[in-house]
N, C-alpha and C positions, 0 to 999 in steps of 0.2 A: 419577511413573511414568505413562506414557500410551501412545499408539499407537506412539511411536518405539521402544518396547521390543520391537516385533514385527519390527524390521528384522534383517537377517542379522548385524549386529555384536553382537546380543544373543542369539545362539544358545545361549550357555552358560546362559542364564536360562530357556529354554523347551524343551519336547520337540522333537526333530528333525522330527516330522511336522506341525508347525504350518504349514509353508509350503503345505500342501494345503488349508487352510481357506479358505472363500469370504468370510468376514466377520470384521472385527476383533472384533466382539461375540462370535463363536463360537469364537475362538481361546482356548486355555488361557492363563490369566493367569500373570504372574510370581508366585512364591511370596508369600503374604501376609506370611510371616516376613521376607522381603526388604524389602517396603514398610515394615513396622514398624521394622526395623533402620535403614533409610536415613532415615526420618523422625526417629527418635531421634538419629541421628548428626548430621543437619543442624541440628536444634534445639540440640544441645549446642554446635556450632560457632557458630551464629548464632541467638540467641534473639529477634532483632528483626524477622525477616521471616516472611511467611506461607508456609505449606507446603500444597500442594495435591496430591491424588492423583487419577489418572484410572482406577485399577484397583479392582476389587471393588465397583463401584457397584451393579450389578444384584443382587448377593447381599447388599449392605449390610454386608459384613464390614469394609470400611475404616472404618466408623463407630466401630469399637472401637479404632482407632489414636489414642490420646489426643493425639499431637503434631500431628495434621492440623487445619488451620484452615478449609480449603475442600475440597469434593469436586466432581467433575464428569467430563465426558467429551467426546469429539469426535463430531459428528453431521453427516454429509455428505449426508443424504437429505432430499428434500422431504416425505417421510412422517415426521412427528414422533412416531410411536407409541413408538419406543424411548426417545426423550427424555422423553416424558410418563411412561413406566414408571419410568425412573430417578429422575425428580423425586419420584414417589410413594414409591419405596423410601426415599429420603433423608428425605422427610417433614419437612423443616425442621430436622432435627437438626444439620446443618451448612449454611452457605451453599453453594448449588449454582451452579457456574459452567460455562457452555457454553464449553469450552476452545477449540474450533474448530468453525466451521460454514461452509458454502460448499463449494468444490471439488467441484461436482456436474455438470460438463459442461454440456450444453445445458439441463439442468433447474436450473442454478445460480440463476437469478433466482427461480424458484418456491421453491427451498430457502430462500433468504434471506428471502423474504416469509413463508414458513411459520414459520421459527424466530423472526423478529421478532414475528410475531403471537402466538406462544406466550409470548415474553418480555413482551409487552404485557399478557397476561392472567394470568400466574403471578407471584404475590408471593413465591414460594419461590425464585426464580432471582435471583442477584446480578447477572448480566450475561452477555455473550457476546463472544467474540473472532472476528472474521472471518478466514478464510483467503483471501488474505493480501495485505498491502501491501508494496511495495518502494520504497525511498527513492532519493535521488540518489546518483550515483557522484561521487567526489571529482575524477574526470577529466572530468566533464560528462555530461549525460544521466542516465537512470535505470538502476538495476539491473533486470534482467528474469529471470523465472523461469517455467517451464512444467512441467506434469505430463502424463503419458500416463494416460488414464483410460477405462475402459469404462463408458459411460453406460447403466446398466440401464433407466433411464426411457425412453430413446429407442433402445436396443439398437444402439449404435454406438460406435466409438472416438472420443474427443474429446481435445483438448489444452488444457484450461483454463490460464489464466495468472494470475499475481499482478497486482493492479491498482495504479494510481498516483493519488495525490491531486493535484488535486481531480477527476480524471476527464477522459479525453480521447477515448475511443472507446466506442461503445455497441453494437458488433456482437456477434453470438453467437460463441462461447458465453460471453464474458466479461461483457457488459452493464455495462461499467465505470461509465459516467456514472450510470445508473439506480441501481446498487448503492451508489455513493458517496452519492447523494442520500438513499436509504433509511437508510443507516447514520448519516449526518449528522443527519437528522431524529430518529432514534431516540435518538441521543446527546444531542441538545438537549432532548428531552422528559424523559429521565432526569435530566439535570442540573437542570432546572427543578422537576420535581415528584416526583422519586424513583421515579415510575412513569410509564408512557407516557401521553400525552394527544394531542389533535389540535391543540393551540393553540400550542405552542412553535415557534420558527423557529431554524434553524441560523445561528450567527454566521459571517459571512464577513469575514475580516480582510484588511487590505492586506499583501501579502507584502513581504519585504525585497528590496532591489535585488540582482540577480545579480552574480556575481564572475567576471571574466575568468580563464580558466585556460590557454588555449592560443591562440596567434595565429600564423598563417603569413603573414608580410608579403611573401614573395617571389612568391607565386602571384597570378595575375589571373583572377578577382577575388580579393581577399584573403579568407581564411577565418578565422572566429572560433569559439571554443568557450568556453562559460561554465558555471559551476556554477549550476544553477537554484535558485530559491527555493521553499521549502515553501509550498504554496497558490497558486502561480502557474499560471493557466490558459493564459496566453500571454505573449509578450514583445514589446516595441517596441524596435526598433533605430534609432538616430538618428545622423546624421553632419553635419559642417559643415567647410568649408574654413578652414584656419587664417588665410588672408589676408582672410577675411570677418569675423573675430571683432570687430575694432575697428569695422568699418563697420556691422554690424547684429547680429552674434552669432547669427544665425538658424540653427536646427537644421532639417535635412530628415529626414523619417522614411523610412528605407530599407524597413522592414517593420513592419507592425502586428500580424501574427498568427503570428509565429515561435513554435515550441514545441519542447521537448526530449524529448518522449515518442515517440521513434523508435528502435526496437530496434537497428537496424543502425548507429546513430550513437553508441552508448555509447563514451565516451572519444575520439570523433572530432569533426570540425568540426560545429558546430551551425548556423552561418549561412553560406550560400554563394549569392549572388544576383548574377550578372554583369550582368544587365540594370539592376538598381538602381544598382550602382556606376557603370556606364557612363553612366547618366542623370545622376548627380551630376557626373562628370568632364566631361560635355558642357556643363555650365553655364560652365565656364572654358575648356575646350579644351586644357589642358595638365596634365601631372602636377604635383602639389604636395602638401604635407603636409595631411592631413585628421585630424579627430578623430571618434571614435566613442564612443557610450555606449548603455547598455541600461536599460530599465525593466521591472519585473515587474508584471503586471496580474492581478487576480483575476477570477472568473467574472462579476462584475457591472460590470466596467470600471474599478474603482478601481486606480490604478497607484502604484508607489513613485516616489521620486525617482530620477534617473539614478544609476547606480553609478559606479565609477571610469571615467575618461575615457582612451581610448587615442589616441595621436598617432603617425602614421607616414605615410610617403610612398607614395602610390598609384602603381603602375608599370603602365602600359598595355602594355608590351612583353612 
């Protein structure tokens, strides 16, 4: 049970006047009996997984629900007073999890820094989950998600968005690159020492090769779309003329800094560069079959092997 229970779909669980409340913390909570009943029901069906509750933290009442394994809440403010108060109430009787933090408009970066600092200094907290990451679409590109939020810290409306690994844009209010770095360092420190330190470094792995998912051979220039790889900061796209394979087999790099973190291109063409294709065709002067392949590269320049190779006829007409 968490802040999702304050949505309109859960009106049967809460008084009708709840919509006028200004803060999730001030809203009447779902009945404790419901939390107890659901925890017991889940444990009966599935005894092998952890159960967490986000309700009745400030009163401590949830601590009496014997089926609960963790307790925690959501904290979207740079002011960690409420978080500290809740940690004190739980007082180590159950592991405390910050179920969500972030989603704070233009003060988002300050919020992340504040919560991570508290997680660094509090041994009573098991960890925290950032709001939020979105992964790749099976049609190419990333999934995108935005929220409309009134930023009380800056007294203005803002539209924070979910971020994408390993970080592509660092503009306000998302601060994607910086937040990814902060979270990566925090995760590396916890993995190494069980508590935060300043010595650990985040591991940067070599991503897998991307996979072609859509090709339009009839257009000029040809358009490609591929399913990106987890951890890829950019992609290199290579091409070569089939007639040159036996002679030298040389690949020409069409693009060295392609990426798929473009909101309007989800499920659409990822690569489209007429100048690059014309330059390649100019080496021979006539249309002929060409091969294309892609590599995924991480943020420090380590790249995968080329993925599957496409072969088709370039048509300049």
